[in-house]
C-alpha positions in Angstrom: -79.5 29.3 99.9 -77.3 26.9 101.8 -76.1 23.5 100.7 -73.4 20.9 101.6 -72.1 18.5 99.0 -71.9 14.8 99.7 -68.9 14.5 97.4 -67.1 17.9 96.8 -64.8 16.2 94.2 -67.7 16.1 91.7 -68.4 19.8 92.0 -64.6 20.5 91.9 -64.0 18.6 88.7 -67.1 20.0 87.0 -66.1 23.6 87.7 -62.5 22.9 86.7 -63.7 21.5 83.3 -66.0 24.5 82.9 -63.2 26.9 83.8 -61.1 25.6 80.9 -63.7 27.1 78.5 -64.9 30.3 80.2 -64.0 32.8 82.8 -67.2 32.9 84.8 -70.4 30.8 85.3 -73.9 31.2 86.4 -75.5 28.4 88.5 -79.3 28.2 88.7 -80.6 26.7 92.0 -84.1 25.6 92.6 -86.0 23.2 94.9 -85.0 20.3 92.6 -81.2 20.9 92.6 -79.1 23.1 90.3 -78.2 23.4 86.7 -75.6 25.1 84.5 -76.1 26.1 80.8 -73.2 28.0 79.5 -71.7 28.9 76.1 -67.9 29.6 75.7 -67.0 33.1 74.5 -66.2 31.8 71.0 -69.6 30.3 70.6 -68.1 26.9 69.7 -69.1 24.9 72.7 -71.9 24.7 75.3 -71.9 23.0 78.7 -75.0 21.6 80.2 -74.9 20.3 83.8 -77.8 19.1 85.9 -77.7 17.9 89.5 -80.5 16.6 91.7 -80.8 17.9 95.3 -79.8 14.4 96.4 -76.2 15.4 95.4 -76.2 17.3 98.7 -76.2 16.0 102.3 -78.2 19.1 103.2 -80.0 21.5 101.0 -82.0 24.5 102.0 -83.5 27.0 99.5 -86.3 29.5 100.0 -86.8 30.4 96.3 -85.0 29.9 92.9 -81.7 31.8 92.8 -78.9 32.4 90.3 -75.3 32.4 91.6 -72.9 34.0 89.1 -69.2 33.9 90.0 -65.7 34.2 88.5 -64.3 30.8 87.8 -60.8 32.0 88.6 -62.0 32.9 92.1 -64.1 29.8 92.6 -61.6 27.2 91.2 -58.8 28.7 93.1 -60.7 27.8 96.3 -61.9 24.5 95.1 -58.3 23.4 94.4 -57.9 23.3 98.1 -60.6 20.7 98.5 -59.3 17.2 99.3 -60.9 13.9 99.1 -63.4 13.4 101.9 -63.5 17.1 102.7 -67.0 18.6 103.3 -67.9 21.6 101.2 -70.7 23.9 102.2 -71.8 26.8 100.0 -74.3 29.6 100.8 -75.0 33.2 99.6 -75.3 36.4 101.6 -75.3 40.1 100.6 -74.0 39.6 97.0 -71.3 37.2 98.2 -70.8 33.4 97.8 -69.6 31.8 101.0 -67.6 28.6 100.9 -66.7 26.5 103.9 -64.3 23.6 103.6 -64.3 21.3 106.5 -61.6 18.6 106.6 -58.3 18.3 108.4 -58.5 22.1 108.6 -61.5 24.4 108.5 -61.3 27.1 105.9 -63.8 29.9 105.2 -64.0 32.0 102.1 -66.2 34.7 100.5 -66.1 35.8 96.9 -68.2 38.4 95.1 -71.2 37.5 92.9 -71.1 39.0 89.4 -73.1 39.3 86.2 -76.5 40.5 87.4 -77.8 40.8 83.8 -77.0 37.2 82.9 -79.6 35.5 80.6 -79.8 31.8 80.6 -78.6 30.1 77.4 -81.1 28.4 75.1 -80.3 24.8 74.3 -80.2 24.3 70.5 -82.7 21.9 69.0 -80.5 19.3 67.3 -81.4 16.2 65.2 -78.8 13.5 64.9 -78.5 10.7 62.4 -75.9 8.7 64.4 -75.6 7.8 68.0 -73.0 5.6 69.7 -72.5 4.7 73.3 -69.0 3.6 74.2 -66.7 3.2 77.2 -65.3 6.6 78.1 -61.7 5.4 78.3 -61.9 4.3 74.6 -62.7 7.9 73.5 -60.2 9.4 75.9 -57.4 7.2 74.5 -58.4 7.7 70.9 -58.4 11.5 71.3 -54.9 11.4 72.8 -53.7 9.3 69.9 -55.3 11.6 67.3 -53.7 14.6 69.0 -50.3 13.2 68.0 -51.3 13.7 64.4 -53.4 16.9 64.1 -55.6 19.2 66.1 -58.8 17.8 64.6 -60.5 14.4 64.9 -63.0 12.6 62.6 -65.8 10.4 64.0 -67.4 8.1 61.4 -70.2 5.6 62.0 -70.7 3.1 59.2 -72.6 0.4 61.0 -71.4 -1.9 62.4 -68.1 0.0 62.3 -67.1 3.1 64.4 -64.0 4.7 62.9 -61.9 7.4 64.7 -59.3 9.1 62.6 -57.0 12.1 62.2 -54.9 13.3 59.3 -52.3 16.1 58.7 -50.1 16.7 55.7 -47.5 14.2 56.9 -49.2 12.0 59.5 -52.3 9.8 59.8 -54.1 8.0 62.6 -57.0 5.6 62.2 -58.8 3.2 64.6 -61.6 1.0 63.4 -63.9 -0.7 65.9 -67.0 -2.8 65.5 -70.0 -3.2 67.7 -69.8 -7.0 66.9 -66.3 -7.4 68.1 -65.5 -4.6 70.7 -67.1 -5.0 74.1 -66.3 -1.3 74.7 -69.1 -0.4 72.3 -72.5 -0.7 74.1 -74.9 0.6 71.4 -74.8 2.0 67.9 -77.6 3.6 65.9 -77.1 5.1 62.4 -79.5 6.0 59.6 -76.6 6.0 57.1 -72.9 6.5 57.0 -72.2 9.5 59.2 -68.9 11.5 59.4 -68.0 14.8 61.0 -64.8 16.6 62.2 -64.2 18.2 65.6 -61.6 20.1 67.7 -59.3 17.9 69.8 -58.6 20.7 72.2 -62.3 21.1 73.1 -62.9 17.4 73.3 -59.9 16.9 75.7 -61.4 19.6 78.0 -64.8 17.9 77.8 -63.5 14.5 78.6 -61.5 15.6 81.6 -64.3 14.9 84.1 -65.6 11.7 82.4 -65.0 8.5 84.5 -63.0 6.2 82.2 -65.0 3.2 83.5 -68.4 4.6 82.6 -70.2 4.9 79.2 -70.4 8.1 77.2 -72.9 8.8 74.4 -71.8 10.6 71.2 -74.6 12.0 68.9 -73.8 13.7 65.6 -74.7 14.0 61.9 -72.8 14.6 58.7 -70.8 17.9 59.2 -72.9 18.7 62.2 -72.4 19.6 65.9 -71.5 16.8 68.3 -73.3 16.2 71.6 -71.6 14.2 74.4 -73.7 12.9 77.3 -72.6 11.1 80.4 -73.7 10.5 84.0 -71.3 11.6 86.7 -73.3 9.5 89.2 -77.0 8.8 89.9 -77.4 12.4 91.1 -75.7 14.3 88.3 -75.3 14.3 84.6 -73.3 16.4 82.2 -73.5 17.2 78.4 -71.4 19.1 76.0 -72.4 20.4 72.6 -69.5 21.1 70.2 -69.6 22.8 66.8 -68.2 20.8 64.0 -65.2 21.9 61.9 -65.5 22.4 58.2 -64.0 19.7 56.0 
């Protein structure tokens, strides 16, 4: 396998976000592109990433292959990548090879790991509420809620979308309406829906989300949350986060 990214920043941000949740990752490459399905060690969150082969300026693969590496090793190298640098990755003899071509040419090899890795199964979830909003709105609301507690509530009571947080001494609440707020693009709800989630995990998820692009939140009462967004036309990312008990 040998591939060169059109935009190495996308791969860099995605791996950095993944590295905030786990210590290693397995990437499945095939003729269509590559995908990541990974669960954090605490079994609280799952990352799903899919990229078409069009994300690469060149892409050569003989057969499907799994690349498993330490994220400490990989992200340490990716932090050296600058905007407009070219990044080429390939594998040889149980090693991942990374070549960064920019102002300087840098060549690295790191060991492959986890030969017994089994791909994670994506849980089958059914949601009663779905809302698509501007990513910056969610990012700002999560930051505001973090000033109050380590958990956040999402409530859909159509046409209202309420984001809130509460501790023994503090409270935060933000009420938005699909009728009045242009940052809300779509809202579906079978009934009033409310659930509670970890702010720490949400902050890590939202790290790679473009503030100017939409993000979709899907959940049910006291039920896991699924976040979906497109990184660009070539790549999309999803997160599944377990709810916190009321």
